[in-house]
C-alpha atoms as one frame of an Amber mdcrd trajectory, in Angstrom:
protein
  -5.551 -45.700   5.535  -2.648 -45.123   7.925  -1.502 -42.299   5.672  -4.924
 -40.676   5.818  -5.321 -41.031   9.577  -2.010 -39.259  10.135  -2.047 -36.628
   7.397  -5.667 -35.604   7.941  -6.050 -33.783  11.237  -9.185 -33.847  13.422
 -10.352 -30.478  12.057  -9.976 -31.428   8.405 -12.449 -32.952   5.982  -9.912
 -33.641   3.219  -9.410 -36.953   1.375 -13.008 -37.996   1.961 -12.896 -40.490
  -0.903 -10.031 -42.397   0.751 -12.269 -45.117   2.170 -11.531 -48.789   3.009
 -12.392 -51.322   0.306 -11.993 -55.041  -0.311 -10.683 -54.355  -3.796  -6.869
 -54.617  -3.993  -6.750 -51.731  -6.472  -9.325 -49.445  -4.846  -6.604 -47.074
  -3.656  -5.711 -46.318  -7.279  -8.940 -44.348  -7.647  -8.301 -42.195  -4.584
  -7.949 -38.469  -5.192  -4.310 -37.570  -5.835  -3.144 -41.175  -6.263  -1.685
 -42.633  -9.462  -0.761 -46.310  -9.847   1.192 -48.384 -12.354  -0.187 -51.427
 -14.115   0.517 -53.540 -11.043  -1.542 -51.229  -8.785   1.570 -49.899  -7.111
   1.416 -46.244  -6.130   3.848 -44.261  -8.268   2.516 -40.761  -7.649   0.934
 -39.085  -4.646  -0.183 -35.493  -5.171  -2.466 -34.099  -2.494  -1.505 -30.441
  -2.735  -3.678 -27.446  -1.822  -5.832 -29.460   0.553  -6.142 -28.476   4.251
  -4.804 -31.766   5.621  -3.696 -30.321   8.982  -1.780 -33.421  10.012   1.697
 -34.969   9.725   3.522 -37.374   7.403   3.637 -40.798   9.123   6.543 -43.293
   9.011   4.348 -45.536   6.827   5.118 -43.239   3.893   8.275 -45.313   3.507
   6.200 -48.330   2.438   5.416 -46.630  -0.883   8.830 -47.583  -2.237   7.732
 -47.294  -5.866   6.860 -43.635  -5.585   8.265 -41.493  -8.366   6.410 -38.313
  -7.458   5.594 -37.194  -3.918   3.963 -33.780  -4.011   2.285 -32.553  -0.840
   2.530 -28.784  -1.110   0.415 -26.147   0.626  -1.411 -28.717   2.706  -0.875
 -27.297   6.215   1.197 -30.266   7.336   3.478 -29.906  10.368   5.932 -31.933
  12.453   9.184 -33.562  11.363   9.912 -35.461   8.202  10.067 -39.197   9.059
  13.420 -40.899   8.448  11.524 -43.729   6.735  11.297 -41.479   3.691  14.806
 -42.731   2.920  13.096 -45.856   1.489  11.635 -43.800  -1.365  14.607 -44.535
  -3.599  12.677 -44.210  -6.868  11.632 -40.625  -6.270  12.231 -38.096  -8.991
  10.077 -35.326  -7.500   9.869 -34.458  -3.808   7.745 -31.345  -3.249   6.764
 -30.497   0.325   6.646 -26.705  -0.127   4.221 -24.415   1.627   3.748 -26.403
   4.822   4.880 -26.078   8.431   7.505 -28.800   8.707  10.036 -28.007  11.403
  13.367 -28.888  12.995  16.433 -29.872  10.946  15.956 -31.071   7.395  17.064
 -34.738   7.619  19.607 -34.815   4.782  20.095 -38.577   5.166  16.673 -39.281
   3.688  17.758 -38.114   0.235  21.095 -39.955  -0.001  19.527 -43.009  -1.627
  17.276 -40.996  -3.943  19.732 -41.204  -6.807  17.064 -40.374  -9.420  15.829
 -37.248  -7.644  15.459 -34.258  -9.991  13.276 -31.908  -7.945  13.664 -31.147
  -4.225  11.318 -28.350  -3.193  11.022 -27.532   0.511  10.239 -23.845   0.044
   8.337 -21.992   2.761   8.454 -24.264   5.791   9.985 -23.918   9.264  13.201
 -25.875   8.863  16.143 -24.730  10.992  19.806 -25.550  11.469  22.441 -25.705
   8.727  21.652 -26.447   5.098  21.980 -30.197   4.491  25.191 -31.179   2.694
  23.975 -34.673   1.766  22.195 -33.337  -1.314  25.598 -32.933  -2.976  25.421
 -36.654  -3.799  22.343 -36.147  -5.989  23.868 -36.154  -9.455  20.530 -35.721
 -11.296  19.166 -32.875  -9.198  17.960 -30.010 -11.369  15.676 -28.049  -9.044
  16.639 -27.239  -5.436  14.552 -24.878  -3.306  15.158 -24.358   0.410  13.963
 -20.737   0.443  11.554 -19.322   2.979  12.890 -21.290   5.942  15.036 -20.554
   8.995  18.328 -22.175   8.071  21.461 -20.723   9.657  25.102 -20.328   8.745
  26.540 -20.126   5.234  25.785 -21.748   1.913  27.969 -24.879   1.869  30.744
 -24.524  -0.697  30.149 -28.133  -1.650  26.892 -27.044  -3.312  29.080 -26.002
  -6.245  29.484 -29.735  -6.971  25.825 -30.219  -7.978  26.668 -29.722 -11.636
  23.238 -30.815 -12.855  21.518 -27.966 -11.017  19.400 -25.617 -13.140  17.332
 -23.912 -10.418  18.745 -22.817  -7.061  16.381 -21.210  -4.558  18.021 -20.198
  -1.287  16.111 -16.944  -0.918  14.512 -15.746   2.283  16.900 -17.604   4.590
  18.875 -15.959   7.379  22.306 -16.901   6.032  25.517 -14.917   6.254  29.137
 -15.009   5.110  30.818 -13.821   1.938  28.739 -13.593  -1.221  29.057 -17.131
  -2.639  31.331 -16.734  -5.674  31.766 -20.531  -5.818  28.228 -20.847  -7.188
  29.684 -19.624 -10.478  30.867 -23.230 -10.966  27.271 -24.322 -11.555  27.462
 -23.894 -15.316  23.968 -25.270 -15.977  22.168 -22.789 -13.739  19.181 -21.068
 -15.319  17.727 -19.415 -12.236  19.505 -18.368  -9.034  17.638 -16.863  -6.080
  20.004 -16.143  -3.202  18.654 -12.880  -1.749  16.400 -11.680   1.065  17.133
 -11.823   4.795  20.826 -12.480   4.259  23.801 -10.469   5.452  26.493 -11.147
   2.897  29.763  -9.295   3.083  31.314  -7.872  -0.063  29.784  -7.308  -3.451
  28.314  -9.188  -6.373  30.889 -11.802  -7.422  32.206 -10.841 -10.878  32.480
 -14.589 -11.525  28.703 -14.734 -11.920  29.284 -13.292 -15.380  30.469 -16.755
 -16.472  27.056 -18.360 -15.870  26.238 -18.242 -19.569  22.891 -20.079 -19.253
  21.559 -17.898 -16.442  18.143 -16.356 -17.039  17.294 -15.044 -13.550  19.671
 -13.556 -10.982  17.986 -12.476  -7.750  20.236 -11.026  -5.045  17.711  -8.569
  -3.597  17.966  -7.444   0.015  21.112  -9.307   1.028  23.431  -6.478   2.152
  25.746  -6.561  -0.870  27.761  -3.416  -1.544  30.113  -1.948  -4.148  29.473
  -1.506  -7.846  27.528  -3.733 -10.200  30.283  -5.649 -12.005  30.492  -5.005
 -15.724  31.139  -8.728 -16.209  27.403  -9.367 -15.812  27.036  -7.980 -19.337
  28.212 -11.399 -20.567  24.902 -12.962 -19.467  23.290 -12.818 -22.895  20.306
 -14.970 -21.866  19.520 -13.116 -18.625  15.949 -11.810 -18.651  15.587 -10.793
 -14.974  18.093  -8.974 -12.757  16.904  -8.195  -9.227  19.410  -6.299  -7.069
  17.045  -4.012  -5.135  17.308  -3.121  -1.429  21.071  -3.353  -1.080  24.005
  -0.970  -0.616  25.211  -0.796  -4.197  27.155   2.331  -5.136  28.827   3.925
  -8.122  27.612   4.464 -11.666  25.622   2.038 -13.794  28.178   0.641 -16.233
  27.329   1.292 -19.906  28.552  -2.255 -20.646  25.433  -3.623 -18.942  23.569
  -2.733 -22.123  25.010  -6.036 -23.317  22.175  -7.772 -21.412  20.254  -7.973
 -24.660  17.614 -10.422 -23.377  16.807  -8.433 -20.240  13.111  -7.969 -19.560
  13.026  -7.053 -15.864  15.541  -4.748 -14.175  15.230  -3.732 -10.524  18.049
  -1.654  -9.022  15.818   0.286  -6.624  16.652   1.236  -3.045  20.407   1.426
  -3.453  22.950   4.264  -3.529  23.654   4.386  -7.255  24.790   7.688  -8.766
  25.296   9.277 -12.165  23.099   9.087 -15.238  21.345   6.198 -16.932  23.758
   5.231 -19.732  22.676   6.179 -23.228  23.695   2.680 -24.302  20.646   1.339
 -22.420  18.603   2.384 -25.443  19.584  -1.033 -26.833  17.584  -2.897 -24.152
  14.484  -3.199 -26.302  13.044  -6.178 -24.415  12.576  -4.385 -21.107   9.089
  -4.629 -19.631   9.928  -3.543 -16.066  12.395  -0.814 -15.027  12.662   0.059
 -11.339  15.374   2.532 -10.344  13.605   4.332  -7.509  15.280   5.588  -4.347
  18.813   6.075  -5.641  20.891   9.175  -6.327  20.605   9.078 -10.093  20.620
  12.406 -11.909  20.696  14.012 -15.327  18.078  14.408 -18.037  15.288  11.876
 -17.987  16.386   9.218 -20.521  14.371   9.986 -23.630  14.964   6.562 -25.154
  12.639   5.036 -22.561   9.762   6.199 -24.729  11.065   3.961 -27.499  10.945
   0.741 -25.456   8.354  -1.292 -27.363   7.425  -3.593 -24.459   7.674  -1.293
 -21.433   4.911  -1.902 -18.870   6.263  -0.647 -15.533   8.548   2.377 -15.049
   9.290   3.502 -11.495  12.107   6.020 -10.995  10.817   8.044  -8.042  13.148
   9.503  -5.454  16.033  10.516  -7.738  17.235  13.778  -9.279  16.147  13.426
 -12.900  15.549  16.659 -14.803  14.123  17.621 -18.185  10.841  16.367 -19.589
   9.174  13.015 -20.009   9.473  11.755 -23.594   6.455  12.766 -25.657   6.040
   9.242 -27.033   5.910   7.534 -23.630   2.917   5.198 -23.663   2.613   4.951
 -27.416   3.699   1.328 -27.222   0.160   0.720 -25.880   1.475  -1.453 -23.039
   2.199   0.965 -20.182   0.674  -0.115 -16.855   2.519   1.861 -14.157   4.422
   5.156 -14.248   5.868   6.685 -11.070   8.332   9.594 -11.305   7.629  11.139
  -7.878  10.212  13.395  -6.228  12.390  14.356  -9.159  12.755  17.668 -10.979
  10.888  16.773 -14.140   9.169  19.682 -15.861   7.060  20.473 -18.894   4.016
  18.617 -20.111   2.380  15.368 -19.125   2.595  13.182 -22.270  -0.799  12.778
 -23.932  -0.453   9.116 -24.901   0.314   7.520 -21.536  -2.943   5.581 -21.738
  -3.034   5.045 -25.475  -3.217   1.291 -25.049  -6.026   1.529 -22.500  -3.963
  -0.362 -19.925  -2.549   2.356 -17.636  -3.469   1.635 -14.022  -1.252   3.844
 -11.887  -0.007   7.343 -12.785   2.054   9.033 -10.061   3.757  12.335 -10.865
   3.993  13.946  -7.422   6.549  16.524  -6.335   7.962  17.592  -9.669   7.764
  20.715 -11.821   5.071  19.764 -14.338   3.494  22.980 -15.559   0.920  22.051
 -18.184  -2.795  21.338 -18.129  -3.791  17.736 -17.475  -4.250  16.054 -20.884
  -7.887  15.532 -21.825  -6.955  12.021 -22.951  -6.548  10.962 -19.316 -10.233
  11.638 -18.832 -10.930   8.680 -21.103  -8.437   6.294 -19.445 -10.931   3.772
 -18.099  -8.219   1.424 -16.828  -6.809   4.048 -14.427  -7.063   3.214 -10.714
  -4.705   5.811  -9.219  -3.855   9.370 -10.330  -1.523  11.299  -8.035   0.085
  14.536  -9.191   0.197  16.726  -6.091   2.834  19.426  -5.582   3.442  20.439
  -9.161   2.501  23.518 -11.149  -0.325  21.992 -13.151  -2.822  24.537 -14.463
  -6.080  24.710 -16.334  -9.232  22.729 -15.655  -9.266  19.129 -14.501 -10.711
  17.076 -17.390 -14.311  16.274 -16.463 -13.938  12.654 -17.514 -11.406  11.962
 -14.751 -14.105  12.273 -12.093 -16.173   9.572 -13.796 -13.551   6.939 -14.557
 -15.076   3.589 -13.503 -12.051   2.058 -11.732 -10.389   5.149 -10.299  -9.775
   4.874  -6.551  -7.636   7.946  -5.915  -7.498  11.481  -7.304  -4.737  13.434
  -5.607  -4.056  16.834  -7.201  -3.330  19.007  -4.148  -0.938  21.958  -4.310
  -1.168  22.927  -7.971  -2.558  25.893  -9.933  -5.707  24.167 -11.162  -8.869
  26.180 -11.770 -12.385  25.603 -13.092 -15.068  23.669 -11.246 -15.869  20.116
 -10.197 -18.360  18.788 -12.773 -21.986  19.071 -11.732 -22.915  15.534 -12.755
 -20.692  12.974 -11.067 -21.501   9.382 -11.951 -22.456   6.846  -9.325 -19.192
   5.222  -8.277 -18.244   2.662  -5.655 -14.565   2.790  -6.572 -13.388   6.354
  -5.807 -11.943   6.331  -2.301  -9.991   9.597  -2.115 -10.722  12.934  -3.771
  -8.018  15.451  -2.912  -7.772  18.740  -4.814  -6.757  21.090  -1.972  -4.616
  24.194  -2.439  -5.694  25.109  -5.948  -7.956  27.795  -7.469 -11.017  25.630
  -8.041 -14.279  27.561  -7.743 -18.026  26.989  -8.010 -20.294  24.968  -5.769
 -19.632  21.555  -4.303 -21.994  19.544  -6.515 -24.801  17.602  -4.809 -23.773
  14.635  -6.972 -20.764  14.251  -4.661 -23.186  11.982  -2.808 -22.916   9.514
  -5.698 -19.364   8.615  -4.634 -20.636   5.970  -2.265 -17.237   4.589  -1.256
 -15.536   7.953  -0.704 -13.324   7.920   2.376 -11.390  11.201   2.091 -12.710
  14.498   0.672 -10.064  17.214   0.701 -11.173  20.518  -0.877  -9.497  23.066
   1.396  -7.840  26.287   0.259  -9.766  26.778  -2.950 -12.542  29.193  -3.978
 -15.614  27.003  -3.501 -18.811  28.891  -2.688 -22.454  28.171  -2.003 -23.749
  25.853   0.691 -22.696  22.417   1.869 -24.893  20.005  -0.116 -27.101  17.729
   1.981 -26.161  14.829  -0.280 -22.557  15.016   0.883 -23.649  13.736   4.261
 -25.167  10.552   2.880 -21.656   9.104   2.499 -21.579   6.285   5.037 -17.877
   5.405   4.844 -16.346   8.872   4.611 -13.893   9.497   7.452 -12.300  12.850
   6.545 -13.992  15.988   5.207 -11.937  19.163   4.840 -13.462  22.171   3.084
 -11.612  24.811   5.116 -10.494  28.160   3.694 -13.168  28.542   1.031 -16.242
  30.760   0.674 -18.843  28.247   1.891 -21.968  29.809   3.414 -25.257  28.658
   4.893 -25.791  26.324   7.825 -24.206  23.002   8.724 -26.880  20.449   7.758
 -28.227  18.298  10.574 -27.800  15.376   8.185 -24.085  15.417   9.036 -24.994
  12.742  11.577 -25.491  10.380   8.636 -21.714  10.273   8.055 -21.307   7.656
  10.748 -17.641   6.935   9.970 -16.355  10.497  10.281 -13.137  10.950  12.249
 -12.089  14.414  11.013 -14.205  17.431  10.054 -12.679  20.789   9.137 -15.109
  23.529   8.051 -12.917  26.362   9.328 -12.328  29.731   7.616 -15.605  29.925
   5.722 -18.833  31.929   6.173 -21.015  29.307   7.806 -23.872  30.616   9.945
 -26.585  29.255  12.195 -26.084  26.978  15.169 -23.913  23.938  15.602 -26.376
  21.099  14.950 -27.076  18.946  17.998 -26.921  15.905  15.706 -23.154  16.318
  15.465 -22.894  14.652  18.874 -24.026  11.386  17.245 -20.677  11.083  15.423
 -19.194   8.572  17.840 -15.849   8.213  16.004 -15.212  11.928  15.461 -11.752
  12.805  16.755 -11.022  16.208  15.177 -13.584  18.983  14.756 -12.607  22.452
  13.500 -15.393  25.007  12.952 -13.262  28.066  13.709 -13.468  31.446  11.953
 -17.043  31.240  10.728 -20.209  33.098  11.786 -21.804  30.395  13.903 -24.209
  31.463  16.645 -26.049  29.942  19.574 -24.787  27.657  22.336 -22.427  24.712
  22.088 -24.681  21.624  22.207 -24.407  20.095  25.673 -24.480  16.576  24.224
 -21.086  17.204  22.632 -19.531  16.458  26.035 -20.564  12.837  25.468 -18.356
  12.544  22.355 -15.657  10.406  23.933 -13.568  10.133  20.744 -13.232  13.900
  20.403  -9.605  14.852  21.102  -9.185  18.075  19.107 -11.769  20.856  19.046
 -11.556  24.387  17.634 -14.645  26.626  17.778 -12.722  29.888  17.994 -13.747
  33.165  16.348 -17.452  32.675  15.892 -20.452  34.284  17.643 -21.262  31.447
  20.034 -22.813  32.161  23.422 -23.780  30.449  26.643 -21.740  28.157  28.810
 -19.088  25.788  27.508 -19.958  22.182  28.468 -17.923  20.945  31.398 -18.150
  17.183  30.937 -16.295  14.627  28.797 -13.080  15.881  27.217 -14.097  19.533
  27.384 -12.046  20.337  30.508  -8.952  19.229  28.597  -9.487  21.614  25.688
  -7.345  24.743  25.738  -9.058  28.129  26.061  -7.775  28.899  22.566 -10.373
  26.415  21.317 -13.082  28.911  22.307 -11.306  32.260  21.827 -12.987  35.019
  19.853 -16.476  34.205  21.128 -17.106  37.101  23.572 -20.436  35.714  24.752
 -19.095  32.266  25.661 -18.670  31.478  29.337 -15.746  29.173  30.147 -16.086
  26.926  33.229 -12.753  28.070  34.625 -13.584  31.782  34.306 -14.798  32.811
  37.811 -15.495  36.385  36.667 -17.966  35.108  34.063 -21.485  35.686  35.519
 -24.573  34.072  34.045 -26.356  36.384  31.673 -29.610  36.010  33.560 -27.981
  37.393  36.712 -26.713  40.371  34.777 -30.191  41.022  33.365 -31.823  40.802
  36.824 -29.250  43.167  38.308 -29.855  45.662  35.539 -33.652  45.461  36.025
 -33.396  46.003  39.818 -31.251  49.115  39.409 -33.688  50.577  36.925 -36.636
  49.868  39.228 -34.934  51.623  42.198 -34.229  54.772  40.207 -37.789  54.967
  38.909 -39.231  54.537  42.386 -37.114  57.424  43.765 -38.200  59.685  40.916
 -41.910  58.970  41.494 -41.575  59.679  45.221 -39.929  63.056  44.568 -42.620
  64.072  42.112 -45.389  63.192  44.584 -43.762  65.330  47.284 -43.580  68.360
  44.999 -47.268  67.985  44.033 -48.309  67.889  47.693 -46.480  71.127  48.474
 -48.156  72.871  45.553 -51.611  71.825  46.799 -50.896  73.117  50.345 -49.922
  76.475  48.991
């Protein structure tokens, strides 16, 4: 009960079945407790419970514990030194908590049977404890995700039993630890993230013949990737992203015959992908983005039977994508943005029905979009802006059930948006600006209930703005500028309560600006310029306190410009090209009613003079 009172904080309801009892073995039925035949606690596992307390000194009384696992339980404070009494422990897992201060290395000295020490993701500080070197049976060591300082102790190379070493996400420094190559039983080594090593990848790591995972991501290493790593015949994951690696990718690295995951992204690598990499048939993930790689896109990638993720954006690859890419039926993600890839989009990218993300932006693709993509029901993101794609967008793309983003701006696409768009709560962005798309904006656009961005500018759309478009409650940006849209702005625009940007400029809209537009309380940008709008600017628009950019220029508006709210801050260019508008700062602008009265008075005076003259002439004639 002392354990419960300390570990369970006042705001927690965990361990409710830990209740006092007269039975000497009652504790053996408590949640997370396992006992031996003598009712002695040998395992305590109370993970993933919001305990919100601390570990009390009384933990040391459980001196028969073999397994102490209290992970992700929101515990805080220091580890009690009494834990040194737990000399039978084989597993000590306190990961995912908020323990703080120095890790008391002395508590583990007597734990000669300890095999697992997992303190990942806490708030420990100070130097890494050297006492763990005495643990001759330790197989799993994880101190990652803490705030340790200094260097990795060289004495850690003496823990010859170690199979898993996790020192990732710690603010360490010093030379890249070549001495870890002495740990000949290592299977997994995570020593990256938030470190500032000097030098490069130790070539000696190529002698770790049992290594399966090498993670040195984001740790400031530089130089070339040593060819000696090709000796790691069991390595299935190599993570070297976010560093300062330079030079070519050595062809010898094709000797990593077991490799499944390769991430060399965000470095300064140059040259071409070696042809010898065609031998890496087990690859499922290839990430080479943000380097300076060049040359023809490696055609052998299409032959990888297990490829799921291919991201090579931000390089200088040329040529075409292999025609058979995706025929392995496993492709999930393809991103080749910002290269110089040309030709056709392969038809079979979604042949396995698994493709989720297709990103082809800023290349030289010059074909129609394959009709097969219109049947890719797994697709969530399709981005191919700034290419030379032509033809009609396959109608099926607009009705894909999981698609969140269609981004096809700046191409040569033509045709129309299909008239019958399915009801969808997934599509968030529809962007097809700067193309040659014609026809009317279909009323069924209102079926896209979760649409946030509608970007149709610089096309050849005609007809009127459909009322249904303004039933979209979450839409924030509508841009239909530079088209041939006519008719009036529907008063129902006030229904788009989330609008922040509206651009209807450079069309043929007529009628008055609807007063209801002033109800758009979040509207920040409004551009209605270069239309044929008439009438006054609604006075209530001066109450739109979010409005920061306004352009009503080159219409046929009249009357006075409102003087309240943000209107005094708007430049005169916002109202230019409306000859009948009266600006507040224009002292020569007289009210139209005054002008009319003045004109009427002048006319009346002239008429009166004429009548008087005629009467005088008549009188003279009578006298004669």
